[in-house]
Backbone and ligand atoms as CSV (ligand in chain L), in Angstrom:
chain,resi,resn,atom,element,x,y,z
A,1,MET,N,N,94.117,121.262,125.898
A,1,MET,CA,C,93.002,120.395,125.516
A,1,MET,C,C,92.244,119.969,126.878
A,2,GLN,N,N,93.046,119.592,127.709
A,2,GLN,CA,C,92.262,119.114,128.934
A,2,GLN,C,C,91.359,120.211,129.691
A,3,GLN,N,N,91.952,121.621,129.436
A,3,GLN,CA,C,91.211,122.546,129.980
A,3,GLN,C,C,89.878,122.914,129.145
A,4,ALA,N,N,89.944,122.771,127.730
A,4,ALA,CA,C,88.796,122.922,126.974
A,4,ALA,C,C,87.763,121.827,127.166
A,5,LEU,N,N,88.086,120.634,127.426
A,5,LEU,CA,C,87.194,119.632,127.661
A,5,LEU,C,C,86.845,119.276,129.054
A,6,GLY,N,N,87.519,120.022,129.911
A,6,GLY,CA,C,87.253,119.939,131.480
A,6,GLY,C,C,87.528,118.402,132.002
A,7,LYS,N,N,88.564,117.746,131.387
A,7,LYS,CA,C,88.883,116.610,131.801
A,7,LYS,C,C,90.280,116.326,131.747
A,8,GLN,N,N,90.836,115.706,132.736
A,8,GLN,CA,C,92.367,115.446,132.667
A,8,GLN,C,C,92.635,114.206,131.910
A,9,ASP,N,N,91.818,113.200,132.043
A,9,ASP,CA,C,92.242,111.968,131.470
A,9,ASP,C,C,91.866,111.614,130.069
A,10,ILE,N,N,92.566,112.157,129.031
A,10,ILE,CA,C,92.271,112.012,127.844
A,10,ILE,C,C,93.093,111.037,126.895
A,11,THR,N,N,92.343,110.491,125.898
A,11,THR,CA,C,92.975,109.561,125.009
A,11,THR,C,C,92.766,110.174,123.585
A,12,ILE,N,N,93.812,110.100,122.737
A,12,ILE,CA,C,93.526,110.714,121.292
A,12,ILE,C,C,93.925,109.537,120.325
A,13,LEU,N,N,92.956,109.597,119.501
A,13,LEU,CA,C,93.154,108.467,118.337
A,13,LEU,C,C,93.523,109.145,116.915
A,14,ALA,N,N,94.634,108.567,116.346
A,14,ALA,CA,C,95.100,109.224,115.102
A,14,ALA,C,C,95.148,108.264,113.993
A,15,ASP,N,N,95.006,108.453,112.935
A,15,ASP,CA,C,95.166,107.436,111.722
A,15,ASP,C,C,96.694,107.111,111.511
A,16,ARG,N,N,96.859,106.214,110.702
A,16,ARG,CA,C,98.262,105.688,110.202
A,16,ARG,C,C,98.881,106.793,109.575
A,17,GLY,N,N,100.229,106.988,109.914
A,17,GLY,CA,C,100.928,108.122,109.163
A,17,GLY,C,C,101.275,109.233,110.080
A,18,TYR,N,N,100.740,109.296,111.224
A,18,TYR,CA,C,100.686,110.348,112.182
A,18,TYR,C,C,101.739,109.872,113.201
A,19,ASP,N,N,102.509,108.903,113.046
A,19,ASP,CA,C,103.411,108.385,114.104
A,19,ASP,C,C,104.735,108.971,114.008
A,20,ASP,N,N,104.956,109.857,114.950
A,20,ASP,CA,C,106.230,110.701,115.039
A,20,ASP,C,C,106.591,110.747,116.506
A,21,SER,N,N,107.871,110.208,116.807
A,21,SER,CA,C,108.208,110.053,118.126
A,21,SER,C,C,108.162,111.383,118.998
A,22,THR,N,N,108.560,112.450,118.372
A,22,THR,CA,C,108.739,113.753,119.082
A,22,THR,C,C,107.272,114.331,119.558
A,23,SER,N,N,106.431,114.064,118.372
A,23,SER,CA,C,104.904,114.418,118.731
A,23,SER,C,C,104.322,113.432,119.895
A,24,PHE,N,N,104.736,112.302,119.843
A,24,PHE,CA,C,104.314,111.362,120.908
A,24,PHE,C,C,104.869,111.941,122.231
A,25,LYS,N,N,106.159,112.129,122.387
A,25,LYS,CA,C,106.774,112.677,123.467
A,25,LYS,C,C,105.920,113.867,124.173
A,26,THR,N,N,105.581,115.038,123.221
A,26,THR,CA,C,104.931,116.142,123.656
A,26,THR,C,C,103.608,115.717,124.267
A,27,VAL,N,N,102.906,114.865,123.489
A,27,VAL,CA,C,101.534,114.275,123.944
A,27,VAL,C,C,101.680,113.594,125.454
A,28,HIS,N,N,102.729,112.817,125.517
A,28,HIS,CA,C,102.764,112.066,126.782
A,28,HIS,C,C,103.101,113.111,127.991
A,29,GLN,N,N,103.959,114.096,127.521
A,29,GLN,CA,C,104.341,115.220,128.700
A,29,GLN,C,C,103.045,115.870,129.171
A,30,ALA,N,N,102.079,116.078,128.160
A,30,ALA,CA,C,100.991,116.721,128.485
A,30,ALA,C,C,99.915,115.914,129.258
A,31,GLY,N,N,100.302,114.651,129.478
A,31,GLY,CA,C,99.435,113.721,130.282
A,31,GLY,C,C,98.366,113.011,129.424
A,32,VAL,N,N,98.440,113.099,128.243
A,32,VAL,CA,C,97.459,112.443,127.226
A,32,VAL,C,C,97.956,111.118,126.757
A,33,THR,N,N,96.990,110.176,126.548
A,33,THR,CA,C,97.385,108.872,125.940
A,33,THR,C,C,97.100,108.975,124.515
A,34,ALA,N,N,98.165,108.558,123.647
A,34,ALA,CA,C,97.886,108.526,122.230
A,34,ALA,C,C,97.903,107.054,121.715
A,35,ILE,N,N,96.895,106.893,120.734
A,35,ILE,CA,C,96.797,105.685,120.091
A,35,ILE,C,C,96.946,105.783,118.498
A,36,VAL,N,N,97.918,105.452,118.050
A,36,VAL,CA,C,98.144,105.520,116.539
A,36,VAL,C,C,98.689,104.131,115.979
A,37,PRO,N,N,97.821,103.635,114.957
A,37,PRO,CA,C,98.624,102.403,114.363
A,37,PRO,C,C,99.832,102.617,113.557
A,38,LYS,N,N,100.804,101.808,113.598
A,38,LYS,CA,C,102.111,102.043,112.964
A,38,LYS,C,C,101.893,101.660,111.430
A,39,ILE,N,N,102.546,102.149,110.514
A,39,ILE,CA,C,102.649,101.813,109.043
A,39,ILE,C,C,103.683,100.750,109.039
A,40,ARG,N,N,103.434,99.541,108.535
A,40,ARG,CA,C,104.447,98.448,108.556
A,40,ARG,C,C,105.040,98.467,107.205
A,41,THR,N,N,106.350,99.092,106.999
A,41,THR,CA,C,107.013,99.221,105.929
A,41,THR,C,C,108.369,98.460,105.872
A,42,SER,N,N,108.578,97.487,106.891
A,42,SER,CA,C,109.752,96.874,107.063
A,42,SER,C,C,110.118,96.054,105.820
A,43,ALA,N,N,111.140,96.209,105.256
A,43,ALA,CA,C,111.817,95.474,104.231
A,43,ALA,C,C,112.013,94.103,104.601
A,44,ASN,N,N,112.445,93.931,105.847
A,44,ASN,CA,C,112.789,92.530,106.386
A,44,ASN,C,C,111.438,91.483,106.535
A,45,ARG,N,N,110.258,92.420,106.722
A,45,ARG,CA,C,108.882,91.487,106.754
A,45,ARG,C,C,108.786,91.016,105.518
A,46,LYS,N,N,108.891,91.805,104.287
A,46,LYS,CA,C,108.742,91.504,102.996
A,46,LYS,C,C,109.468,90.262,102.488
A,47,LYS,N,N,110.618,90.204,103.230
A,47,LYS,CA,C,111.779,89.080,102.851
A,47,LYS,C,C,111.559,87.853,103.742
A,48,GLY,N,N,110.615,88.067,104.617
A,48,GLY,CA,C,110.406,86.836,105.601
A,48,GLY,C,C,111.286,86.840,106.685
A,49,LEU,N,N,112.048,87.877,107.004
A,49,LEU,CA,C,112.997,87.933,108.027
A,49,LEU,C,C,112.336,88.600,109.301
A,50,PHE,N,N,113.098,88.308,110.373
A,50,PHE,CA,C,112.534,88.848,111.764
A,50,PHE,C,C,112.630,90.323,111.554
A,51,THR,N,N,111.418,90.862,112.123
A,51,THR,CA,C,111.304,92.426,112.088
A,51,THR,C,C,111.942,92.857,113.570
A,52,LYS,N,N,111.908,94.086,113.423
A,52,LYS,CA,C,112.238,94.769,115.003
A,52,LYS,C,C,111.276,94.454,116.020
A,53,GLU,N,N,109.888,94.201,115.626
A,53,GLU,CA,C,109.124,93.831,116.542
A,53,GLU,C,C,109.429,92.565,117.179
A,54,ASP,N,N,110.117,91.631,116.593
A,54,ASP,CA,C,110.588,90.335,117.154
A,54,ASP,C,C,111.577,90.582,118.124
A,55,PHE,N,N,112.037,91.837,118.314
A,55,PHE,CA,C,113.208,92.131,119.237
A,55,PHE,C,C,112.572,92.990,120.369
A,56,VAL,N,N,112.959,92.366,121.638
A,56,VAL,CA,C,112.215,93.062,122.911
A,56,VAL,C,C,113.304,94.029,123.618
A,57,TYR,N,N,113.084,95.276,123.705
A,57,TYR,CA,C,113.983,96.216,124.515
A,57,TYR,C,C,113.969,95.964,125.967
A,58,ASN,N,N,115.089,95.763,126.529
A,58,ASN,CA,C,115.083,95.692,127.945
A,58,ASN,C,C,115.924,96.898,128.603
A,59,LYS,N,N,114.813,97.815,129.167
A,59,LYS,CA,C,115.456,98.966,129.588
A,59,LYS,C,C,116.685,98.987,130.632
A,60,GLU,N,N,116.270,98.062,131.610
A,60,GLU,CA,C,117.338,98.068,132.817
A,60,GLU,C,C,118.656,97.657,132.109
A,61,LYS,N,N,118.774,96.712,131.295
A,61,LYS,CA,C,120.128,96.226,130.820
A,61,LYS,C,C,120.433,97.192,129.433
A,62,ASP,N,N,119.664,97.855,129.028
A,62,ASP,CA,C,119.904,98.677,127.875
A,62,ASP,C,C,120.285,97.570,126.684
A,63,VAL,N,N,119.468,96.583,126.376
A,63,VAL,CA,C,119.798,95.615,125.242
A,63,VAL,C,C,118.670,95.126,124.812
A,64,TYR,N,N,118.784,94.683,123.478
A,64,TYR,CA,C,117.549,94.016,122.924
A,64,TYR,C,C,117.470,92.591,123.041
A,65,GLU,N,N,116.691,91.903,123.313
A,65,GLU,CA,C,116.551,90.574,123.696
A,65,GLU,C,C,116.035,89.900,122.124
A,66,CYS,N,N,116.889,89.154,121.482
A,66,CYS,CA,C,116.694,88.744,120.133
A,66,CYS,C,C,115.767,87.477,120.030
A,67,PRO,N,N,115.212,87.015,118.763
A,67,PRO,CA,C,114.448,85.856,118.811
A,67,PRO,C,C,115.343,84.642,119.220
A,68,ALA,N,N,116.614,84.679,119.182
A,68,ALA,CA,C,117.343,83.485,119.673
A,68,ALA,C,C,117.578,83.437,121.167
A,69,GLY,N,N,116.994,84.468,121.798
A,69,GLY,CA,C,117.067,84.604,123.271
A,69,GLY,C,C,118.603,85.193,123.810
A,70,LYS,N,N,118.952,85.819,122.947
A,70,LYS,CA,C,120.488,86.585,123.303
A,70,LYS,C,C,120.195,88.050,123.601
A,71,ASP,N,N,121.142,88.430,124.322
A,71,ASP,CA,C,121.123,90.022,124.516
A,71,ASP,C,C,121.822,90.627,123.680
A,72,ILE,N,N,121.253,91.699,122.831
A,72,ILE,CA,C,122.101,92.456,121.882
A,72,ILE,C,C,122.341,93.944,122.518
A,73,PRO,N,N,123.528,94.070,122.709
A,73,PRO,CA,C,124.091,95.328,123.562
A,73,PRO,C,C,123.947,96.459,122.539
A,74,PHE,N,N,124.057,97.616,123.323
A,74,PHE,CA,C,124.373,98.990,122.688
A,74,PHE,C,C,125.705,98.954,121.998
A,75,SER,N,N,125.675,99.652,120.909
A,75,SER,CA,C,127.108,99.655,120.225
A,75,SER,C,C,127.474,100.988,120.028
A,76,PHE,N,N,126.663,101.952,119.198
A,76,PHE,CA,C,127.121,103.143,119.009
A,76,PHE,C,C,126.051,104.185,118.753
A,77,VAL,N,N,126.242,105.563,118.759
A,77,VAL,CA,C,125.196,106.400,118.196
A,77,VAL,C,C,125.511,107.086,116.869
A,78,SER,N,N,124.446,107.171,116.135
A,78,SER,CA,C,124.540,108.036,114.872
A,78,SER,C,C,123.399,109.064,114.780
A,79,THR,N,N,123.281,109.558,113.708
A,79,THR,CA,C,121.937,110.535,113.743
A,79,THR,C,C,121.294,110.423,112.538
A,80,ASP,N,N,120.007,110.618,112.658
A,80,ASP,CA,C,118.934,110.509,111.578
A,80,ASP,C,C,118.059,111.678,111.400
A,81,LYS,N,N,118.258,112.469,110.371
A,81,LYS,CA,C,117.348,113.787,110.410
A,81,LYS,C,C,117.562,114.403,111.590
A,82,GLY,N,N,118.820,114.470,112.002
A,82,GLY,CA,C,119.149,115.406,113.350
A,82,GLY,C,C,118.848,114.817,114.671
A,83,LYS,N,N,118.155,113.510,114.656
A,83,LYS,CA,C,117.923,112.913,115.815
A,83,LYS,C,C,118.917,111.763,116.153
A,84,PRO,N,N,119.151,111.780,117.486
A,84,PRO,CA,C,120.222,110.667,117.911
A,84,PRO,C,C,119.603,109.309,117.605
A,85,LEU,N,N,120.186,108.371,116.962
A,85,LEU,CA,C,119.833,107.080,116.694
A,85,LEU,C,C,120.873,105.925,117.320
A,86,ARG,N,N,120.398,105.182,118.257
A,86,ARG,CA,C,121.285,104.265,118.849
A,86,ARG,C,C,121.292,102.986,118.082
A,87,ALA,N,N,122.565,102.398,117.778
A,87,ALA,CA,C,122.506,101.148,117.278
A,87,ALA,C,C,122.922,99.935,118.247
A,88,TYR,N,N,122.196,98.921,118.044
A,88,TYR,CA,C,122.458,97.713,119.069
A,88,TYR,C,C,123.110,96.527,118.038
A,89,MET,N,N,124.196,96.082,118.315
A,89,MET,CA,C,124.672,94.935,117.572
A,89,MET,C,C,125.849,94.369,118.371
A,90,SER,N,N,126.173,93.017,117.884
A,90,SER,CA,C,127.332,92.428,118.409
A,90,SER,C,C,127.770,91.166,117.445
A,91,VAL,N,N,128.779,91.386,116.874
A,91,VAL,CA,C,129.319,90.331,116.048
A,91,VAL,C,C,129.470,89.076,116.610
A,92,MET,N,N,129.988,89.265,117.970
A,92,MET,CA,C,130.387,87.891,118.596
A,92,MET,C,C,129.072,87.058,118.832
A,93,THR,N,N,127.884,87.833,119.311
A,93,THR,CA,C,126.750,87.106,119.618
A,93,THR,C,C,126.130,86.428,118.385
A,94,CYS,N,N,126.252,87.154,117.207
A,94,CYS,CA,C,125.507,86.784,116.015
A,94,CYS,C,C,126.488,85.608,115.273
A,95,LYS,N,N,127.674,85.592,115.718
A,95,LYS,CA,C,128.526,84.681,115.068
A,95,LYS,C,C,127.999,83.178,115.392
A,96,GLY,N,N,127.851,82.424,114.274
A,96,GLY,CA,C,127.494,80.899,114.367
A,96,GLY,C,C,126.105,80.851,114.915
A,97,CYS,N,N,125.089,81.996,114.860
A,97,CYS,CA,C,123.783,81.728,115.286
A,97,CYS,C,C,123.121,80.995,114.197
A,98,THR,N,N,122.336,79.929,114.605
A,98,THR,CA,C,121.586,78.973,113.671
A,98,THR,C,C,120.351,79.738,113.090
A,99,MET,N,N,119.970,80.845,113.656
A,99,MET,CA,C,118.895,81.545,113.175
A,99,MET,C,C,119.234,82.589,112.333
A,100,LYS,N,N,120.399,82.800,112.000
A,100,LYS,CA,C,120.943,84.094,111.222
A,100,LYS,C,C,120.291,84.172,109.848
A,101,SER,N,N,120.152,83.102,109.232
A,101,SER,CA,C,119.480,83.193,107.837
A,101,SER,C,C,117.818,83.816,108.046
A,102,ARG,N,N,117.314,83.667,109.131
A,102,ARG,CA,C,115.864,84.160,109.419
A,102,ARG,C,C,115.992,85.737,109.768
A,103,CYS,N,N,117.284,86.096,110.248
A,103,CYS,CA,C,117.352,87.240,110.938
A,103,CYS,C,C,117.967,88.563,110.032
A,104,THR,N,N,118.977,88.178,109.165
A,104,THR,CA,C,119.606,89.322,108.541
A,104,THR,C,C,120.292,88.657,107.203
A,105,THR,N,N,120.347,89.412,106.192
A,105,THR,CA,C,120.993,89.162,105.155
A,105,THR,C,C,122.597,89.581,105.068
A,106,SER,N,N,122.958,90.167,106.079
A,106,SER,CA,C,124.336,90.528,106.444
A,106,SER,C,C,125.125,89.264,106.665
A,107,PRO,N,N,126.073,89.208,106.156
A,107,PRO,CA,C,126.994,87.980,106.617
A,107,PRO,C,C,127.516,87.978,108.060
A,108,ALA,N,N,127.507,89.156,108.487
A,108,ALA,CA,C,128.205,89.218,109.876
A,108,ALA,C,C,127.254,89.304,111.096
A,109,VAL,N,N,126.329,90.331,110.998
A,109,VAL,CA,C,125.664,90.757,112.204
A,109,VAL,C,C,124.308,91.409,111.849
A,110,ARG,N,N,123.273,91.277,112.880
A,110,ARG,CA,C,121.987,92.003,112.828
A,110,ARG,C,C,122.108,93.287,113.633
A,111,ARG,N,N,121.592,94.366,113.166
A,111,ARG,CA,C,121.736,95.752,113.724
A,111,ARG,C,C,120.250,96.182,113.939
A,112,ILE,N,N,120.013,96.450,115.246
A,112,ILE,CA,C,118.620,97.084,115.596
A,112,ILE,C,C,118.815,98.684,115.864
A,113,ARG,N,N,118.246,99.598,115.183
A,113,ARG,CA,C,118.269,100.838,115.547
A,113,ARG,C,C,117.153,101.571,116.523
A,114,ARG,N,N,117.561,102.301,117.443
A,114,ARG,CA,C,116.522,102.879,118.274
A,114,ARG,C,C,116.675,104.370,118.473
A,115,LEU,N,N,115.595,105.039,118.451
A,115,LEU,CA,C,115.515,106.403,118.633
A,115,LEU,C,C,115.675,106.779,120.100
A,116,ASP,N,N,116.336,107.814,120.290
A,116,ASP,CA,C,116.366,108.336,121.762
A,116,ASP,C,C,115.152,108.283,122.490
A,117,ASP,N,N,114.006,108.801,121.722
A,117,ASP,CA,C,112.749,108.966,122.540
A,117,ASP,C,C,111.779,107.774,122.041
A,118,GLU,N,N,112.313,106.718,121.650
A,118,GLU,CA,C,111.475,105.518,121.177
A,118,GLU,C,C,110.652,104.844,122.272
A,119,GLU,N,N,110.853,105.258,123.518
A,119,GLU,CA,C,110.117,104.623,124.660
A,119,GLU,C,C,108.538,105.144,124.310
A,120,HIS,N,N,108.478,106.459,123.707
A,120,HIS,CA,C,107.165,106.875,123.433
A,120,HIS,C,C,106.412,106.267,122.370
A,121,VAL,N,N,107.367,105.723,121.476
A,121,VAL,CA,C,106.837,105.190,120.358
A,121,VAL,C,C,106.157,103.713,120.793
A,122,GLU,N,N,106.922,102.973,121.558
A,122,GLU,CA,C,106.477,101.800,122.242
A,122,GLU,C,C,105.235,102.029,123.124
A,123,ARG,N,N,105.200,103.122,123.771
A,123,ARG,CA,C,104.104,103.440,124.793
A,123,ARG,C,C,102.657,103.445,123.846
A,124,VAL,N,N,102.997,104.170,122.798
A,124,VAL,CA,C,101.604,104.177,121.732
A,124,VAL,C,C,101.416,103.042,121.405
A,125,ALA,N,N,102.343,102.169,120.928
A,125,ALA,CA,C,102.152,100.815,120.203
A,125,ALA,C,C,101.327,99.920,121.447
A,126,GLN,N,N,101.780,100.062,122.655
A,126,GLN,CA,C,101.169,99.169,123.565
A,126,GLN,C,C,99.683,99.738,123.776
A,127,ALA,N,N,99.393,101.030,123.802
A,127,ALA,CA,C,98.140,101.475,123.812
A,127,ALA,C,C,97.242,101.003,122.786
A,128,TYR,N,N,97.823,100.980,121.597
A,128,TYR,CA,C,96.985,100.441,120.508
A,128,TYR,C,C,96.739,98.921,120.620
A,129,LYS,N,N,97.580,98.225,121.176
A,129,LYS,CA,C,97.503,96.749,121.493
A,129,LYS,C,C,96.207,96.597,122.542
A,130,ASN,N,N,96.324,97.347,123.602
A,130,ASN,CA,C,95.196,97.493,124.623
A,130,ASN,C,C,93.861,97.907,124.063
A,131,MET,N,N,93.997,98.501,122.992
A,131,MET,CA,C,92.512,98.921,122.347
A,131,MET,C,C,92.495,98.560,121.050
A,132,PRO,N,N,92.273,97.204,120.691
A,132,PRO,CA,C,92.312,96.931,119.193
A,132,PRO,C,C,91.238,97.488,118.283
A,133,ASN,N,N,90.149,97.881,118.817
A,133,ASN,CA,C,89.204,98.364,118.107
A,133,ASN,C,C,89.218,99.954,117.894
A,134,ALA,N,N,90.286,100.494,118.354
A,134,ALA,CA,C,90.462,101.940,118.375
A,134,ALA,C,C,90.327,102.638,117.096
A,135,MET,N,N,90.805,101.839,115.953
A,135,MET,CA,C,90.524,102.532,114.594
A,135,MET,C,C,89.149,102.560,114.062
A,136,ILE,N,N,88.238,101.543,114.536
A,136,ILE,CA,C,86.947,101.377,114.116
A,136,ILE,C,C,86.208,102.461,114.815
A,137,LEU,N,N,86.638,102.778,116.095
A,137,LEU,CA,C,86.049,103.931,116.881
A,137,LEU,C,C,86.262,105.254,116.237
A,138,ARG,N,N,87.464,105.468,115.931
A,138,ARG,CA,C,88.127,106.748,115.116
A,138,ARG,C,C,87.173,106.920,113.937
A,139,HIS,N,N,87.078,105.899,113.239
A,139,HIS,CA,C,86.537,105.966,111.864
A,139,HIS,C,C,84.950,106.509,112.027
A,140,ARG,N,N,84.268,105.785,113.082
A,140,ARG,CA,C,82.840,106.078,113.258
A,140,ARG,C,C,82.745,107.463,113.740
A,141,SER,N,N,83.736,107.993,114.497
A,141,SER,CA,C,83.489,109.208,115.224
A,141,SER,C,C,83.906,110.259,114.373
A,142,VAL,N,N,84.799,110.240,113.572
A,142,VAL,CA,C,85.583,111.259,112.739
A,142,VAL,C,C,85.122,111.374,111.380
A,143,GLU,N,N,85.141,110.240,110.710
A,143,GLU,CA,C,84.828,110.158,109.263
A,143,GLU,C,C,83.519,110.805,108.736
A,144,HIS,N,N,82.404,110.630,109.711
A,144,HIS,CA,C,81.294,111.308,109.383
A,144,HIS,C,C,81.301,112.710,109.417
A,145,PRO,N,N,81.520,113.315,110.465
A,145,PRO,CA,C,81.659,114.916,110.255
A,145,PRO,C,C,82.719,115.461,109.132
A,146,PHE,N,N,83.749,114.526,109.079
A,146,PHE,CA,C,84.742,115.064,108.180
A,146,PHE,C,C,84.264,115.052,106.762
A,147,GLY,N,N,83.561,113.956,106.496
A,147,GLY,CA,C,82.968,113.574,105.181
A,147,GLY,C,C,81.984,114.692,104.877
A,148,THR,N,N,81.122,114.977,105.908
A,148,THR,CA,C,79.970,115.870,105.827
A,148,THR,C,C,80.317,117.372,105.495
A,149,ILE,N,N,81.273,117.792,106.295
A,149,ILE,CA,C,81.868,119.161,106.169
A,149,ILE,C,C,82.456,119.289,104.850
A,150,LYS,N,N,83.210,118.346,104.441
A,150,LYS,CA,C,83.787,118.475,102.954
A,150,LYS,C,C,82.780,118.496,102.045
A,151,GLN,N,N,81.682,117.771,102.231
A,151,GLN,CA,C,80.584,117.852,101.144
A,151,GLN,C,C,79.932,119.163,101.255
A,152,TRP,N,N,79.750,119.770,102.347
A,152,TRP,CA,C,79.085,121.158,102.388
A,152,TRP,C,C,80.075,122.176,101.705
A,153,ALA,N,N,81.378,122.014,101.888
A,153,ALA,CA,C,82.214,122.992,101.329
A,153,ALA,C,C,82.387,122.810,99.922
A,154,GLY,N,N,82.204,121.736,99.355
A,154,GLY,CA,C,82.136,121.573,98.016
A,154,GLY,C,C,83.550,121.542,97.481
A,155,THR,N,N,83.764,121.874,96.177
A,155,THR,CA,C,84.997,122.059,95.491
A,155,THR,C,C,85.713,123.322,96.036
A,156,GLN,N,N,85.043,124.181,96.485
A,156,GLN,CA,C,86.022,125.390,96.877
A,156,GLN,C,C,86.637,124.988,98.268
A,157,GLN,N,N,86.298,124.163,99.170
A,157,GLN,CA,C,86.981,123.814,100.300
A,157,GLN,C,C,86.980,124.923,101.313
A,158,LEU,N,N,88.196,125.791,101.164
A,158,LEU,CA,C,88.345,126.907,102.250
A,158,LEU,C,C,88.244,128.104,101.481
A,159,LEU,N,N,87.506,129.009,102.118
A,159,LEU,CA,C,87.474,130.534,101.566
A,159,LEU,C,C,88.606,131.245,101.973
A,160,THR,N,N,89.160,131.121,103.190
A,160,THR,CA,C,90.059,131.856,103.734
A,160,THR,C,C,91.627,131.314,103.413
A,161,ARG,N,N,92.551,132.224,103.831
A,161,ARG,CA,C,93.984,131.806,103.705
A,161,ARG,C,C,94.730,132.014,105.093
A,162,THR,N,N,95.828,131.524,105.093
A,162,THR,CA,C,96.800,131.723,106.391
A,162,THR,C,C,96.129,130.836,107.508
A,163,LEU,N,N,96.956,130.388,108.378
A,163,LEU,CA,C,96.528,129.460,109.411
A,163,LEU,C,C,95.719,129.964,110.418
A,164,LYS,N,N,95.778,131.311,110.822
A,164,LYS,CA,C,94.796,131.865,111.712
A,164,LYS,C,C,93.497,131.955,111.113
A,165,HIS,N,N,93.303,132.368,109.940
A,165,HIS,CA,C,92.031,132.577,109.339
A,165,HIS,C,C,91.246,131.182,108.993
A,166,VAL,N,N,92.071,130.098,108.663
A,166,VAL,CA,C,91.557,128.794,108.335
A,166,VAL,C,C,91.151,128.252,109.429
A,167,LYS,N,N,91.736,128.319,110.826
A,167,LYS,CA,C,91.449,127.803,111.971
A,167,LYS,C,C,89.886,128.556,112.152
A,168,THR,N,N,89.828,129.702,112.222
A,168,THR,CA,C,88.526,130.372,112.475
A,168,THR,C,C,87.391,129.784,111.549
A,169,GLU,N,N,87.669,129.727,110.296
A,169,GLU,CA,C,86.740,129.117,109.384
A,169,GLU,C,C,86.285,127.757,109.658
A,170,VAL,N,N,87.354,126.842,109.778
A,170,VAL,CA,C,86.999,125.436,110.142
A,170,VAL,C,C,86.437,125.310,111.559
A,171,SER,N,N,86.559,126.276,112.555
A,171,SER,CA,C,85.912,126.235,113.731
A,171,SER,C,C,84.383,126.432,113.592
A,172,LEU,N,N,84.085,127.466,112.678
A,172,LEU,CA,C,82.668,127.796,112.516
A,172,LEU,C,C,81.890,126.624,111.568
A,173,GLN,N,N,82.775,125.885,110.790
A,173,GLN,CA,C,82.191,124.904,110.035
A,173,GLN,C,C,81.848,123.702,111.014
A,174,VAL,N,N,82.684,123.409,111.959
A,174,VAL,CA,C,82.555,122.420,112.996
A,174,VAL,C,C,81.566,122.824,113.867
A,175,LEU,N,N,81.336,123.991,114.243
A,175,LEU,CA,C,80.190,124.572,115.114
A,175,LEU,C,C,78.778,124.300,114.577
A,176,ALA,N,N,78.812,124.715,113.099
A,176,ALA,CA,C,77.566,124.543,112.474
A,176,ALA,C,C,77.415,123.083,112.241
A,177,TYR,N,N,78.328,122.286,112.002
A,177,TYR,CA,C,78.030,120.775,112.015
A,177,TYR,C,C,77.407,120.236,113.362
A,178,ASN,N,N,77.900,120.645,114.540
A,178,ASN,CA,C,77.630,120.219,115.815
A,178,ASN,C,C,76.157,120.654,116.082
A,179,PHE,N,N,75.720,121.943,115.634
A,179,PHE,CA,C,74.480,122.307,115.839
A,179,PHE,C,C,73.531,121.425,114.950
A,180,LYS,N,N,73.766,121.321,113.632
A,180,LYS,CA,C,72.946,120.543,112.757
A,180,LYS,C,C,72.695,119.046,113.294
A,181,ARG,N,N,73.870,118.576,113.645
A,181,ARG,CA,C,73.863,117.015,114.266
A,181,ARG,C,C,72.794,116.962,115.509
A,182,MET,N,N,73.051,117.939,116.487
A,182,MET,CA,C,72.194,117.930,117.728
A,182,MET,C,C,70.699,118.128,117.257
A,183,MET,N,N,70.511,119.028,116.469
A,183,MET,CA,C,69.075,119.219,115.907
A,183,MET,C,C,68.575,118.000,115.240
A,184,ASN,N,N,69.413,117.349,114.544
A,184,ASN,CA,C,68.943,115.930,114.012
A,184,ASN,C,C,68.589,114.897,115.099
A,185,ILE,N,N,69.495,114.959,116.087
A,185,ILE,CA,C,69.209,113.884,117.218
A,185,ILE,C,C,68.135,114.392,118.095
A,186,MET,N,N,68.138,115.722,118.539
A,186,MET,CA,C,67.309,116.151,119.677
A,186,MET,C,C,65.981,116.812,119.062
A,187,GLY,N,N,66.111,117.274,117.925
A,187,GLY,CA,C,65.068,118.078,117.350
A,187,GLY,C,C,65.376,119.443,117.989
A,188,VAL,N,N,64.752,120.624,117.096
A,188,VAL,CA,C,65.026,121.763,117.549
A,188,VAL,C,C,64.494,122.304,118.948
A,189,SER,N,N,63.309,121.860,119.262
A,189,SER,CA,C,62.805,122.017,120.613
A,189,SER,C,C,63.421,121.523,121.542
A,190,GLY,N,N,64.066,120.325,121.326
A,190,GLY,CA,C,64.816,119.571,122.270
A,190,GLY,C,C,66.113,120.189,122.613
A,191,LEU,N,N,66.850,120.842,121.401
A,191,LEU,CA,C,68.009,121.451,121.484
A,191,LEU,C,C,67.867,122.750,122.394
A,192,ILE,N,N,66.709,123.339,122.146
A,192,ILE,CA,C,66.510,124.671,122.788
A,192,ILE,C,C,66.408,124.538,124.297
A,193,SER,N,N,65.654,123.411,124.604
A,193,SER,CA,C,65.458,123.249,125.961
A,193,SER,C,C,66.599,122.725,126.666
A,194,ALA,N,N,67.367,122.001,125.948
A,194,ALA,CA,C,68.792,121.530,126.523
A,194,ALA,C,C,69.628,122.682,126.726
A,195,MET,N,N,69.813,123.469,125.867
A,195,MET,CA,C,70.541,124.764,126.014
A,195,MET,C,C,70.084,125.548,127.250
A,196,LYS,N,N,68.800,125.630,127.380
A,196,LYS,CA,C,68.237,126.409,128.484
A,196,LYS,C,C,68.722,126.022,129.786
A,197,THR,N,N,68.801,124.538,129.968
A,197,THR,CA,C,69.024,123.848,131.217
A,197,THR,C,C,70.599,123.910,131.359
L,1,LIG,S1,S,121.564,86.551,114.215
L,1,LIG,FE1,FE,122.065,87.568,116.067
L,1,LIG,S2,S,120.294,88.914,116.442
L,1,LIG,FE2,FE,119.671,87.374,114.980
L,1,LIG,S3,S,118.729,85.811,116.297
L,1,LIG,FE3,FE,120.897,85.222,115.965
L,1,LIG,S4,S,121.983,86.092,117.652
L,1,LIG,FE4,FE,119.933,87.155,117.527
């Protein structure tokens, strides 16, 4: 991507639903900043309980700092869809906590789960916090071409099949969109002279 754009410092914006820790890791390893809002589906939030966002991960100590200011230590590893999932919990710490009714419906303990590559999810969340208008920008930049190209394609949508051919077809549609857009903005003669220079 950097090579195609001739730029190393790249930020990508994606819509809700494209949040996946493995993809984030790949993007970060390529030196790209990703901004993706999270879908908030926490059952605890609906119940009015503390959510995971109320717990702060401390990498040095490998603990979660809970809303009561206690350190919740690492306890065990399980797997979720083949990915290692670390559990943080402490029966002793939660025992007798005055905030327990706001924290968990479990009689014993609050458990926090953490993916192995969750630091990439946190990095994306922080990038989104640093750029709160990111989704407005994404909407303004992407929805216009997307809607226009879909309108041009009509009900047929795509004429080709298989990823390779669909990629080619979509690339041609995008190229046509870009030319039309430049002609609208610069005029035909303006575009021709810009291309000559
Ligand atoms: S119940 Fe446990 S995790 Fe929750 S606030 Fe109290 S000590 Fe912290």
